[in-house]
C-alpha positions as CSV (number, residue, x, y, z in Angstrom):
1,M,150.7,-72.1,-103.2
2,S,153.7,-70.1,-104.6
3,V,156.5,-71.9,-106.4
4,I,160.1,-71.4,-105.5
5,Q,161.9,-70.4,-108.6
6,V,165.2,-68.7,-109.6
7,L,165.1,-65.1,-110.3
8,D,165.5,-63.7,-113.7
9,P,169.2,-62.5,-114.0
10,H,168.1,-59.0,-114.8
11,V,165.9,-58.8,-111.7
12,A,168.6,-60.3,-109.5
13,N,171.0,-57.7,-110.9
14,L,168.8,-54.9,-110.1
15,I,168.2,-56.2,-106.5
16,A,172.0,-56.6,-106.2
17,A,172.5,-53.1,-107.5
18,G,170.2,-51.6,-105.0
19,E,172.6,-52.7,-102.2
20,V,175.6,-51.1,-103.7
21,V,174.3,-48.0,-105.5
22,E,171.9,-46.0,-103.2
23,R,172.3,-42.6,-104.9
24,P,174.6,-40.7,-107.1
25,A,177.1,-40.3,-104.1
26,S,177.5,-44.2,-104.1
27,V,178.4,-44.1,-107.6
28,A,181.1,-41.5,-107.2
29,K,182.6,-43.3,-104.2
30,E,182.9,-46.6,-106.0
31,L,184.4,-45.2,-109.2
32,M,186.9,-43.0,-107.2
33,E,188.0,-45.9,-105.3
34,N,188.5,-48.0,-108.3
35,A,190.7,-45.1,-109.7
36,I,192.8,-45.0,-106.6
37,D,193.2,-48.9,-106.7
38,A,194.5,-48.3,-110.3
39,G,197.3,-46.2,-109.0
40,A,195.8,-42.8,-110.2
41,T,197.6,-39.6,-109.1
42,A,194.8,-37.3,-110.2
43,V,191.1,-37.9,-110.1
44,T,188.4,-35.6,-111.4
45,V,184.6,-35.8,-110.7
46,E,182.1,-33.9,-112.6
47,I,178.4,-33.8,-112.1
48,S,175.3,-32.2,-113.5
49,H,171.9,-31.9,-111.9
50,G,173.1,-33.6,-108.6
51,G,174.7,-36.4,-110.4
52,M,171.3,-37.9,-111.5
53,T,171.7,-37.1,-115.2
54,F,175.5,-36.9,-115.6
55,L,178.3,-38.0,-113.5
56,R,181.9,-38.5,-114.9
57,V,185.0,-39.8,-113.2
58,T,188.3,-39.4,-114.9
59,D,191.7,-40.8,-113.6
60,D,195.3,-41.2,-114.9
61,G,195.6,-44.8,-113.6
62,K,197.0,-47.8,-115.4
63,G,193.9,-48.2,-117.4
64,I,192.0,-51.2,-118.7
65,P,193.0,-53.1,-121.9
66,A,190.4,-53.3,-124.7
67,E,189.9,-56.9,-124.5
68,E,189.1,-56.7,-120.8
69,L,186.5,-54.0,-121.0
70,P,183.4,-56.4,-121.3
71,T,184.7,-58.5,-118.5
72,A,185.1,-55.5,-116.1
73,F,181.4,-55.0,-116.2
74,L,180.3,-58.6,-115.3
75,R,179.4,-59.4,-111.7
76,H,182.2,-60.7,-109.5
77,A,184.7,-59.8,-112.0
78,T,187.9,-58.2,-110.2
79,S,191.6,-58.2,-110.6
80,K,192.1,-57.5,-106.9
81,L,191.3,-61.0,-105.6
82,K,192.2,-64.4,-106.8
83,T,192.1,-66.9,-103.9
84,E,190.4,-67.5,-100.6
85,S,193.4,-66.5,-98.7
86,D,193.4,-63.1,-100.2
87,L,190.3,-62.2,-98.2
88,E,192.4,-62.5,-94.9
89,A,194.4,-59.4,-95.9
90,I,192.5,-57.0,-98.2
91,G,194.8,-54.0,-99.1
92,T,192.6,-52.5,-101.8
93,L,189.5,-50.3,-101.5
94,G,187.4,-52.4,-103.9
95,F,187.6,-56.2,-104.0
96,R,184.2,-57.8,-104.5
97,G,183.9,-57.0,-108.2
98,E,180.4,-55.7,-107.9
99,A,180.6,-51.8,-108.3
100,L,180.7,-51.6,-112.1
101,A,178.1,-54.3,-112.7
102,A,175.7,-52.6,-110.2
103,I,176.1,-49.1,-111.8
104,A,175.7,-50.4,-115.2
105,A,172.6,-52.2,-114.3
106,V,170.7,-49.0,-113.3
107,S,172.1,-46.5,-115.7
108,R,173.4,-45.6,-119.2
109,I,177.2,-45.9,-118.9
110,T,180.1,-45.3,-121.2
111,A,183.7,-46.3,-120.4
112,L,186.9,-45.1,-122.2
113,S,190.2,-46.4,-121.0
114,R,193.8,-46.5,-122.4
115,P,196.7,-48.4,-120.7
116,L,200.3,-47.0,-120.9
117,E,201.3,-49.5,-123.5
118,A,198.4,-49.1,-125.8
119,P,198.6,-46.5,-128.7
120,L,194.9,-46.0,-128.8
121,G,192.1,-46.3,-126.2
122,A,188.9,-48.3,-126.2
123,S,185.3,-47.3,-125.8
124,M,182.3,-49.3,-124.7
125,S,178.6,-48.4,-123.8
126,L,176.1,-50.2,-121.7
127,E,172.4,-49.6,-121.1
128,G,170.7,-51.2,-118.2
129,G,173.6,-53.7,-117.9
130,V,173.4,-54.7,-121.6
131,P,176.8,-54.1,-123.2
132,G,177.5,-52.7,-126.7
133,A,180.5,-53.2,-128.9
134,V,184.1,-52.3,-127.9
135,E,185.5,-49.6,-130.3
136,E,188.7,-47.8,-130.7
137,A,188.7,-44.4,-129.3
138,G,191.2,-41.6,-128.8
139,C,191.6,-40.7,-125.0
140,P,194.4,-39.9,-122.5
141,L,196.1,-42.4,-120.2
142,G,193.8,-43.8,-117.6
143,T,190.2,-44.5,-117.4
144,T,187.0,-42.2,-117.8
145,I,183.6,-43.5,-116.8
146,V,180.5,-41.4,-117.8
147,V,177.3,-42.3,-116.0
148,R,173.9,-40.9,-117.3
149,D,170.2,-41.2,-116.3
150,L,170.8,-43.1,-113.0
151,F,167.9,-45.3,-112.0
152,F,166.1,-44.7,-115.4
153,N,164.9,-48.4,-115.3
154,T,164.1,-48.5,-111.5
155,P,161.3,-45.8,-111.0
156,A,160.8,-47.1,-107.5
157,R,164.3,-46.0,-106.5
158,L,164.0,-42.8,-108.6
159,K,161.1,-41.5,-106.7
160,F,163.1,-41.6,-103.4
161,M,165.8,-39.3,-104.6
162,K,166.1,-35.8,-103.1
163,R,166.4,-32.4,-105.0
164,D,169.4,-31.9,-107.0
165,A,171.1,-29.6,-104.5
166,A,170.8,-32.3,-101.8
167,E,172.2,-35.0,-104.0
168,G,174.9,-32.8,-105.4
169,A,175.9,-32.0,-101.8
170,A,176.1,-35.6,-100.9
171,V,178.4,-36.3,-104.0
172,F,180.7,-33.3,-102.8
173,A,180.9,-34.7,-99.3
174,V,182.1,-38.2,-100.6
175,V,184.6,-36.4,-102.8
176,Q,185.9,-34.5,-99.7
177,R,186.2,-37.7,-97.7
178,V,188.2,-39.4,-100.5
179,A,190.5,-36.5,-100.6
180,L,191.0,-36.5,-96.9
181,S,191.7,-40.4,-97.0
182,H,194.4,-40.1,-99.9
183,P,196.3,-36.8,-99.7
184,E,198.8,-38.1,-102.3
185,V,196.2,-38.0,-104.9
186,S,195.0,-34.7,-106.4
187,I,191.2,-34.4,-106.3
188,K,189.1,-32.0,-108.5
189,F,185.4,-31.6,-108.2
190,L,183.2,-29.7,-110.8
191,R,179.4,-29.1,-110.2
192,D,177.5,-27.9,-113.3
193,G,180.7,-26.7,-114.9
194,K,182.0,-24.8,-111.9
195,Q,185.1,-26.0,-109.8
196,E,184.4,-26.4,-106.2
197,L,187.3,-28.4,-104.9
198,L,191.0,-28.9,-105.9
199,T,193.5,-30.7,-103.7
200,P,197.3,-30.3,-104.3
201,G,198.0,-34.1,-104.1
202,D,201.4,-33.5,-102.3
203,G,200.9,-36.2,-99.8
204,K,200.5,-33.8,-96.9
205,L,197.3,-34.3,-94.9
206,Q,197.4,-30.8,-93.6
207,S,197.2,-29.5,-97.3
208,A,194.2,-31.7,-98.0
209,I,192.5,-30.5,-94.8
210,Y,193.1,-27.0,-95.8
211,A,191.6,-27.5,-99.2
212,V,188.7,-29.6,-98.0
213,L,187.6,-28.0,-94.7
214,G,188.8,-24.5,-95.0
215,R,191.4,-22.2,-93.5
216,E,189.5,-21.4,-90.2
217,L,189.0,-25.1,-89.3
218,A,192.5,-26.1,-90.4
219,L,194.1,-23.6,-88.2
220,G,192.0,-24.9,-85.2
221,F,193.6,-28.4,-85.6
222,T,196.7,-29.8,-83.8
223,E,198.7,-32.7,-85.0
224,V,198.3,-36.2,-83.7
225,K,201.1,-38.9,-83.8
226,G,200.9,-42.2,-81.7
227,S,201.5,-45.7,-81.9
228,G,200.3,-48.9,-80.1
229,E,200.9,-52.7,-80.4
230,G,201.1,-53.3,-84.2
231,M,199.3,-50.0,-85.1
232,E,199.9,-46.3,-85.7
233,V,197.6,-43.4,-85.5
234,S,198.2,-40.1,-87.1
235,G,196.4,-37.0,-88.3
236,F,194.9,-33.9,-86.7
237,V,192.3,-33.2,-84.0
238,S,190.6,-29.8,-83.1
239,L,191.7,-27.8,-80.1
240,P,189.2,-27.8,-77.3
241,A,188.2,-24.2,-77.9
242,C,187.5,-25.1,-81.6
243,C,184.9,-27.9,-81.0
244,R,181.9,-27.8,-83.2
245,A,178.1,-28.4,-82.4
246,S,177.9,-31.8,-84.2
247,R,180.1,-34.7,-85.1
248,N,180.0,-33.9,-88.7
249,Y,183.7,-33.0,-88.8
250,Q,184.9,-36.3,-87.5
251,F,186.7,-38.6,-90.1
252,F,188.2,-41.8,-89.3
253,F,190.2,-43.9,-91.8
254,V,191.7,-47.4,-91.4
255,N,194.4,-48.3,-93.9
256,G,193.3,-45.5,-96.2
257,R,189.5,-46.5,-96.0
258,L,186.9,-44.2,-94.6
259,I,184.9,-46.0,-92.0
260,K,182.2,-45.4,-89.5
261,S,183.5,-46.6,-86.0
262,R,181.8,-46.0,-82.7
263,L,184.9,-47.5,-81.0
264,M,187.2,-44.7,-82.5
265,M,184.7,-42.0,-81.8
266,A,184.5,-43.1,-78.2
267,A,188.2,-43.1,-77.7
268,L,188.5,-39.5,-79.4
269,E,185.8,-38.1,-77.1
270,E,187.1,-39.7,-74.0
271,A,190.4,-38.0,-74.5
272,Y,188.5,-34.7,-74.4
273,A,186.9,-35.4,-71.2
274,N,186.5,-32.2,-68.9
275,Q,188.3,-30.2,-71.7
276,K,185.4,-29.1,-74.0
277,M,182.2,-27.4,-73.4
278,V,179.0,-29.4,-72.9
279,G,177.2,-30.0,-76.2
280,K,180.3,-29.4,-78.2
281,F,182.2,-32.3,-80.2
282,P,185.7,-32.4,-81.3
283,G,186.7,-32.6,-85.0
284,C,189.3,-34.8,-86.3
285,V,190.9,-36.5,-89.4
286,L,192.5,-39.6,-87.9
287,H,194.2,-42.2,-90.0
288,L,194.8,-45.7,-88.2
289,Q,197.4,-47.9,-89.9
290,T,197.4,-51.6,-88.8
291,K,198.1,-55.0,-90.3
292,L,195.7,-55.9,-93.0
293,S,195.0,-59.3,-91.2
294,A,193.9,-57.3,-88.0
295,V,190.9,-55.8,-89.6
296,D,188.0,-57.3,-91.6
297,V,186.5,-54.9,-94.1
298,N,184.1,-57.5,-95.7
299,V,181.3,-56.6,-93.3
300,H,178.8,-54.2,-95.0
301,P,178.1,-53.8,-98.7
302,A,179.0,-50.1,-98.5
303,K,182.5,-51.2,-96.9
304,T,182.2,-48.4,-94.3
305,E,181.9,-50.8,-91.3
306,V,184.9,-52.9,-90.2
307,K,185.8,-55.4,-87.4
308,F,188.9,-55.2,-85.5
309,G,191.0,-58.1,-84.1
310,S,191.5,-56.3,-80.8
311,D,189.1,-53.5,-80.0
312,R,191.1,-52.6,-76.8
313,Q,194.3,-52.0,-78.8
314,V,192.4,-49.6,-81.3
315,F,190.9,-47.7,-78.3
316,D,194.1,-47.3,-76.4
317,T,196.1,-46.2,-79.5
318,V,193.6,-43.6,-80.5
319,Y,192.9,-42.4,-76.9
320,H,196.6,-41.9,-75.9
321,G,197.6,-40.6,-79.3
322,V,194.9,-37.8,-79.1
323,L,195.6,-37.2,-75.4
324,A,199.2,-36.7,-75.9
325,A,198.4,-34.2,-78.8
326,L,196.1,-32.1,-76.4
327,D,198.8,-32.2,-73.6
328,R,201.4,-30.9,-76.2
329,D,199.1,-27.9,-77.0
330,R,200.3,-24.8,-75.3
331,T,197.6,-22.4,-76.5
332,R,195.2,-23.0,-73.7
333,P,195.8,-20.9,-70.4
334,A,196.4,-22.8,-67.3
335,V,194.6,-21.5,-64.1
336,Q,196.8,-22.0,-61.0
337,L,195.9,-21.1,-57.5
338,K,199.1,-20.1,-55.6
339,A,199.4,-20.9,-51.8
340,P,198.5,-18.0,-49.4
341,V,201.5,-15.6,-49.0
342,P,201.9,-14.4,-45.3
343,K,201.3,-10.7,-44.8
344,P,204.6,-8.7,-44.6
345,Q,205.4,-6.8,-41.5
346,Q,205.8,-3.5,-43.4
347,P,203.7,-3.6,-46.5
348,Q,204.8,-1.4,-49.5
349,P,202.3,0.5,-51.5
350,M,202.1,-0.8,-54.9
351,P,201.1,1.3,-58.0
352,L,197.7,0.4,-59.7
353,R,198.0,-0.3,-63.3
354,V,194.9,-0.3,-65.5
355,H,195.6,-2.1,-68.8
356,G,193.8,-1.0,-71.9
357,G,192.3,2.3,-70.3
358,D,193.2,5.9,-70.3
359,N,195.2,7.9,-67.8
360,S,192.1,9.6,-66.2
361,L,190.6,6.1,-65.4
362,Q,194.0,5.2,-63.8
363,Q,194.2,8.4,-61.8
364,T,190.5,7.9,-60.6
365,A,191.2,4.5,-59.4
366,I,194.3,5.6,-57.5
367,E,192.3,8.4,-55.7
368,Q,189.7,6.0,-54.7
369,L,192.2,3.6,-53.2
370,R,193.9,6.5,-51.3
371,A,190.8,8.0,-49.9
372,P,190.1,7.1,-46.2
373,V,187.8,4.4,-45.6
374,Q,184.6,5.5,-43.9
375,P,183.3,3.1,-41.2
376,V,179.9,1.6,-42.2
377,R,177.2,2.7,-39.6
378,P,174.0,0.9,-39.2
379,A,171.0,2.8,-40.4
380,S,168.8,4.4,-37.6
381,P,165.3,3.1,-37.5
382,A,162.8,5.3,-39.3
383,P,160.2,7.2,-37.1
384,P,156.9,5.7,-36.8
385,A,154.3,7.0,-39.1
386,P,151.7,9.3,-37.4
387,R,148.4,7.7,-36.7
388,P,145.3,9.3,-38.2
389,R,142.9,11.1,-35.8
390,P,139.2,11.0,-35.7
391,P,137.6,14.0,-37.3
392,V,136.4,16.7,-35.0
393,N,133.2,18.8,-35.4
394,I,134.0,22.3,-34.9
395,T,131.1,24.6,-33.8
396,P,131.5,28.3,-33.1
397,P,131.5,28.8,-29.3
398,E,129.4,31.5,-27.6
399,P,131.2,34.6,-26.2
400,E,132.3,34.2,-22.5
401,P,134.2,36.4,-20.2
402,E,137.8,35.9,-20.2
403,P,138.9,33.2,-17.7
404,E,141.7,33.6,-15.3
405,P,145.1,32.1,-16.6
406,K,145.7,28.6,-15.4
407,P,149.2,26.9,-15.2
408,L,150.2,25.1,-18.2
409,P,150.0,21.1,-18.0
410,K,153.3,19.2,-17.9
411,P,154.1,17.6,-21.2
412,Q,153.5,13.8,-21.2
413,P,156.5,11.7,-22.4
414,K,156.1,10.2,-25.9
415,P,155.8,6.3,-26.1
416,K,158.9,4.5,-27.5
417,P,158.5,3.0,-30.9
418,L,158.1,-0.7,-31.0
419,P,161.0,-2.5,-32.6
420,E,160.5,-3.7,-36.0
421,P,160.5,-7.5,-36.5
422,E,163.6,-9.0,-38.1
423,P,163.0,-10.1,-41.7
424,N,163.2,-13.8,-42.4
425,C,164.5,-13.5,-46.0
426,E,168.0,-13.6,-47.3
427,P,170.2,-10.5,-47.0
428,P,169.8,-8.1,-50.0
429,W,172.2,-8.2,-52.8
430,R,174.0,-5.4,-54.8
431,V,175.8,-5.2,-58.1
432,A,179.3,-4.2,-57.0
433,G,180.6,-3.8,-60.5
434,E,182.1,-5.6,-63.4
435,V,185.4,-7.2,-64.4
436,L,187.0,-7.9,-67.6
437,N,183.8,-6.6,-69.2
438,T,182.5,-10.2,-68.9
439,Y,181.7,-11.0,-65.3
440,I,179.2,-9.2,-63.1
441,I,180.3,-8.9,-59.3
442,V,177.3,-9.4,-56.9
443,E,177.7,-9.0,-53.3
444,Q,175.2,-10.6,-50.8
445,G,176.1,-10.8,-47.1
446,E,179.3,-12.8,-46.6
447,T,179.1,-14.1,-50.2
448,I,180.5,-12.7,-53.6
449,F,179.0,-14.0,-56.9
450,L,180.7,-13.8,-60.3
451,I,178.1,-14.0,-63.0
452,D,178.9,-14.7,-66.7
453,K,176.7,-12.0,-68.3
454,H,176.9,-13.6,-71.7
455,A,175.7,-17.1,-70.6
456,A,172.9,-15.6,-68.3
457,H,171.7,-13.3,-71.0
458,E,171.8,-16.1,-73.5
459,R,169.4,-18.1,-71.3
460,L,167.1,-15.2,-70.9
461,N,166.9,-14.7,-74.7
462,F,166.4,-18.5,-75.1
463,D,163.4,-18.6,-72.8
464,R,161.9,-15.6,-74.4
465,L,162.3,-17.0,-78.0
466,K,160.9,-20.3,-77.0
467,A,157.8,-18.8,-75.5
468,A,154.6,-19.6,-77.3
469,G,153.5,-17.1,-79.9
470,Y,156.9,-15.7,-80.6
471,T,157.2,-13.6,-83.9
472,P,160.5,-12.4,-84.8
473,M,161.3,-8.8,-86.0
474,V,162.9,-9.2,-89.4
475,Q,165.6,-6.7,-90.8
476,T,166.4,-6.5,-94.5
477,L,170.2,-6.6,-94.9
478,L,171.6,-3.6,-96.7
479,S,174.4,-5.8,-98.0
480,P,173.2,-9.3,-98.4
481,A,175.5,-12.1,-96.8
482,V,177.0,-14.5,-99.3
483,L,177.9,-17.9,-97.6
484,H,180.2,-20.6,-98.9
485,P,179.4,-23.3,-96.5
486,P,180.6,-27.1,-96.6
487,A,178.5,-29.2,-98.8
488,E,176.4,-31.0,-96.1
489,E,175.8,-27.8,-94.1
490,G,174.6,-25.9,-97.2
491,A,172.3,-28.8,-98.1
492,V,170.7,-28.9,-94.6
493,L,170.0,-25.2,-94.6
494,L,168.2,-25.4,-98.0
495,E,166.4,-28.4,-96.7
496,H,165.1,-26.4,-93.6
497,R,164.3,-23.1,-95.5
498,E,160.8,-23.0,-94.1
499,L,162.0,-23.3,-90.6
500,L,164.5,-20.5,-91.2
501,D,161.9,-18.5,-92.8
502,E,159.7,-18.9,-89.8
503,F,162.4,-17.3,-87.6
504,G,163.4,-14.6,-89.9
505,F,166.2,-15.9,-92.1
506,G,165.7,-15.5,-95.8
507,V,168.2,-18.1,-97.4
508,E,168.3,-18.7,-101.1
509,E,170.6,-20.8,-103.3
510,F,173.2,-18.7,-105.1
511,G,175.0,-21.1,-107.4
512,S,178.1,-23.2,-107.1
513,G,177.4,-24.3,-103.5
514,A,177.0,-20.7,-102.3
515,L,173.9,-19.4,-100.3
516,I,172.7,-15.7,-100.1
517,V,171.0,-14.3,-97.1
518,R,168.9,-11.2,-97.8
519,Q,167.1,-10.9,-94.3
520,A,167.7,-11.9,-90.7
521,P,166.1,-11.7,-87.4
522,F,166.5,-8.3,-85.7
523,D,168.0,-10.1,-82.6
524,V,171.0,-11.2,-84.7
525,D,173.7,-8.7,-85.7
526,P,174.3,-8.6,-89.5
527,A,177.9,-9.4,-88.9
528,D,177.0,-12.6,-87.1
529,V,174.5,-13.8,-89.7
530,E,177.1,-16.2,-91.4
531,S,178.5,-17.7,-88.1
532,A,174.8,-18.1,-86.8
533,L,173.6,-20.1,-89.9
534,L,176.8,-22.3,-89.9
535,E,176.2,-23.1,-86.4
536,I,172.6,-23.8,-87.0
537,A,173.5,-26.1,-89.8
538,G,175.8,-27.9,-87.5
539,M,173.0,-28.4,-84.9
540,L,170.4,-29.4,-87.6
541,L,172.8,-32.1,-88.8
542,A,173.0,-33.6,-85.3
543,T,169.2,-33.3,-84.3
544,G,167.0,-31.7,-87.0
545,R,166.5,-34.5,-89.5
546,A,164.4,-36.8,-87.4
547,D,163.3,-34.4,-84.7
548,P,161.5,-31.1,-85.6
549,A,161.4,-30.0,-82.0
550,G,165.1,-30.5,-81.8
551,A,165.6,-28.6,-85.0
552,R,163.6,-25.7,-83.6
553,D,165.7,-25.7,-80.3
554,A,168.9,-25.8,-82.2
555,L,167.9,-22.7,-84.1
556,L,166.7,-21.0,-81.0
557,H,170.0,-21.8,-79.2
558,T,172.1,-20.1,-81.9
559,M,169.8,-17.0,-82.1
560,A,169.8,-16.7,-78.4
561,C,173.7,-16.8,-78.4
562,K,174.1,-14.3,-81.1
563,A,171.6,-11.9,-79.6
564,A,173.0,-12.0,-76.2
565,I,175.4,-9.5,-74.5
566,K,179.0,-10.1,-75.7
567,G,181.7,-11.0,-73.2
568,G,184.4,-8.4,-73.4
569,W,182.1,-5.5,-74.4
570,K,181.1,-2.7,-72.2
571,T,177.4,-3.0,-70.9
572,S,175.3,-0.5,-69.2
573,P,174.6,-0.6,-65.4
574,Q,170.9,-1.1,-66.0
575,E,171.5,-4.1,-68.3
576,L,173.9,-5.5,-65.7
577,E,171.2,-5.0,-63.0
578,R,168.7,-6.9,-65.0
579,V,170.9,-9.8,-65.8
580,A,171.9,-10.0,-62.0
581,Q,168.3,-10.0,-61.0
582,A,167.4,-13.0,-63.2
583,V,170.3,-14.9,-61.8
584,M,169.9,-14.0,-58.1
585,S,166.1,-14.7,-58.2
586,G,166.7,-18.2,-59.4
587,Q,165.3,-17.7,-62.7
588,V,168.3,-18.5,-64.6
589,K,170.8,-21.2,-63.3
590,Y,172.4,-22.7,-66.7
591,C,172.9,-21.4,-70.1
592,P,171.2,-23.3,-72.9
593,H,174.3,-25.3,-73.5
594,G,174.4,-26.6,-69.8
595,R,177.1,-24.3,-68.5
596,P,176.5,-22.7,-65.1
597,V,176.1,-18.9,-65.3
598,A,177.5,-18.1,-61.8
599,I,180.1,-19.2,-59.3
600,E,180.0,-18.4,-55.6
601,L,183.0,-17.1,-53.5
602,T,182.7,-16.8,-49.7
603,R,184.4,-14.4,-47.3
604,K,186.2,-17.2,-45.6
605,E,187.6,-18.5,-49.0
606,L,188.7,-14.9,-49.9
607,E,190.4,-14.3,-46.6
608,K,192.1,-17.7,-46.9
609,Q,193.8,-16.6,-50.2
610,F,195.0,-13.3,-48.5
611,G,196.4,-15.3,-45.5
612,R,193.9,-13.6,-43.1
613,A,192.3,-16.9,-42.0
């Protein structure tokens, strides 16, 4: 029978450390939050080998006095809480006093710090949680924490760490989120000696978004400002046309703290109802400011989950704030159907204008309109095919005397051909043309179909690529494409290199977070390689980690889209006929993203718009 006993303090510390420190990204998060709590205006994060062997966080905060350095690394030692009542309104990012003790327990750590009033700084080293002596040291104002050999004394945890590129990407992602949560703090990130991020720290959220997420994504955002009962929401959300393939660009903050909130996510996406494409998700950087007593942050060891005093108020504030921002946006064209106009008594001829074409095209169109309309006559029935006659054996006749001439027989009337049976199938269809270089016009009986050629062709490509035994044709790029994807997108592409190789993408690490692509499938235009891989990365982040089949489909979706006929481009009549055949036969009904590929317009509906009905 086992005996109940108190754990050894060292073992207890290792267990507790496992709850707080999961990977190098956890270390970076805790140290950056401590720096911000210390009033830092500039924070620098440096890593080597993904942060496993070296991670340094430097700030210009108020610093730690020399005599308090040993206390700072004790469990449950903090300057942010004193009494029980302080738990009711936590305004700091850290508060439990566990971070430094947990990090020190599983690494070799060195701390240097100098407060403003001290002429010299102090230094102290710890190994496996065992502190060394405090020594004087020359250092700038603020605090510097250097973490080396993470998990050196916990091999069970060490063997579960990923490659350096993946761990470094996770650290980078944490740094980016902290930069978005506190735009008033200048954040610098260095990986293996190379700078990958620098925010201005000017207090403007848009500046931080531009530095963290890039120019393209920043320009696709619109500002959000709203308020509810006792709370305010501010930030930026993506325009409906700029939604992404995953939720990886959704960042929610409550009182400056990054959180994961299904409630705020649901309110965000509810505001986009019927405004975005199926399978796309809006991006956002939303800050919710509320009373400290209205939110409980002491829920999860990682402090990423919170409880609200009123879920309804939070939902309404976020929903109405985002909805108002989308309503203010005027970049989306509005489609309005005007009431039918009565036909005038004496209609005046109107000149035809052809935008974007030459004069010859315009003149041809005018001549076609001026030409008299020929009435459509029904086609006469085809004459019956002659029936085969039995063969006749011809023998040479014997010579006879010439007979007397006889009257010729009267010609017999030919039998009338039997009427052909009426076909039971639908009336035939024909391609009547193309408009806007995007939509195919198909006429069938009393109905007109408008087919989105890109969406329909994308579906054809997807079905072809998904067929068993597909082997892509690979092209070597004359000019290799160099990508600078966001940290997590780059990591997931490297993680799925074997899958990408299977479909013709040759992706390699190029240093400083960059990737180089030397080959691509023949179906993908070289100019679309970068956008294709970024879209694939977004889909893989949403589905590919736990579902290999989902990862394959995500890749096929993107390849089918990039290889499809482009909307706005001129297409040959043969290609239009092929796409129309697939739609009219029922082979294609929806694109891989769930959008319909055709709309139907009857003669009655058309005549109603012209006032003829």
